[in-house]
N, C-alpha and C positions, 0 to 999 in steps of 0.2 A: 412515371408509370400509373395509371389508374386501374384500380382493382374494384371489386364489388364491395369490399370493406373500406376503402379509402385510397389515399395517394401513397406511393412509395418514391422517395426522392433520395438519389445516390450522388453524394458529392464527387466532382471530378477528382479530387485529391484522393479520394478512396479508390476509385478506378486506376489512377496513376500509380499509387503505391502497390496495388496487386499486380497491375500489368509489369512494374519494374521488378517485382520479386519473381514473377514467372520468367522475364527477360534474362535476368542474370543467372538463372539456373540453366539456360540454353548453352549447348556446346559452341565454344569460340568467342562468347561474350565475355570480355574482361569486366565490363561495368558500364555505368551511365556516364556520359559526358556533360561537364558544365563547362560553357565558354564564358571567359571573363570579357565584358563589354568594354572594360577600361583598357586592356593590353590585347586582347583578342587571343589569349593563350587558352588551351584545352586542358582540363584537368579531369582526373577521375573522381567521381563523387563517391562519398561514403555512404553506407546503407541508409543512414538516418536522413540523408538529403537526396536520395535516389530520385524523388519526384520532380526535381529540378531539370533532369534530363529528359523528361517526357511531358508532352502536351496532349491534353484530352479535350475534344470538343464535341458537343452534340449538335448534329446538323438539323435543319427544320423537318426532314423526314424521319425524325428520332432514331438515327444511326450514328454510331461513334466514328470519329476520325482520330487515330493515335499517331503522334510523332514521336520517335525514338532517335535520341542522340546517344550514339554508343561508341564504345572503344572495343576494337576486337583483337584477338590474339594474333599474333605474328604468325604466318605461314599457313593459315588455314584459308579455305575458299570463301571470300566474303559472299558470294552467291548462296553457297551452301548454308552459311550462317544466317543469312537473311531469309531464306526460305524456311529454316528451321525455326527462326524466331517468329515469323509471321504465323506459321502453322499453330505453334504452342499457344502464342498469345491470343490469337483469334478464338481458338478452341476454348481455352480456359477463361478468358474474359467474358465470352458469351455466355458460357456456362454458370459463371459466377454471378453476372448481373442480369442476365435475361435480355440484354440489349444487344441487337446485331451490330457487327462492326462493319462498316461501309469501306474504310481504307485504313492501311497501316503504312506510314512513310517512315524509311529508316535512313537516318543520317550518319554515316561512318565519320566521326570527328577525329579518330586517331588509331594507332596500331600500338600494342604493347608486347614486348617479349615477356613471356611467362615462364617461371621455372618448373 
């Protein structure tokens, strides 16, 4: 972003970390998913590696596209969880960065029973 006092550059990793922390607070989200390329298994990522389940790209029109690979809780409506995730992340990330979000893609890579 260009301002009257200079340029502001936000690294994609910063946006991914913030978006991930917002996402795991959403109802029905157990966590981010990491897919092993070697054997194709999906695993729940720990908070310190949460950004591996999120892809951030800045489009030529200066809008963000976010891809989330998530694990949802068993027994919840995936549509309701996805809508909640989109609304929360869109609002909070746009507020945090000042960059408009063009699209949020959600890939449900697993379901977990939580106690």
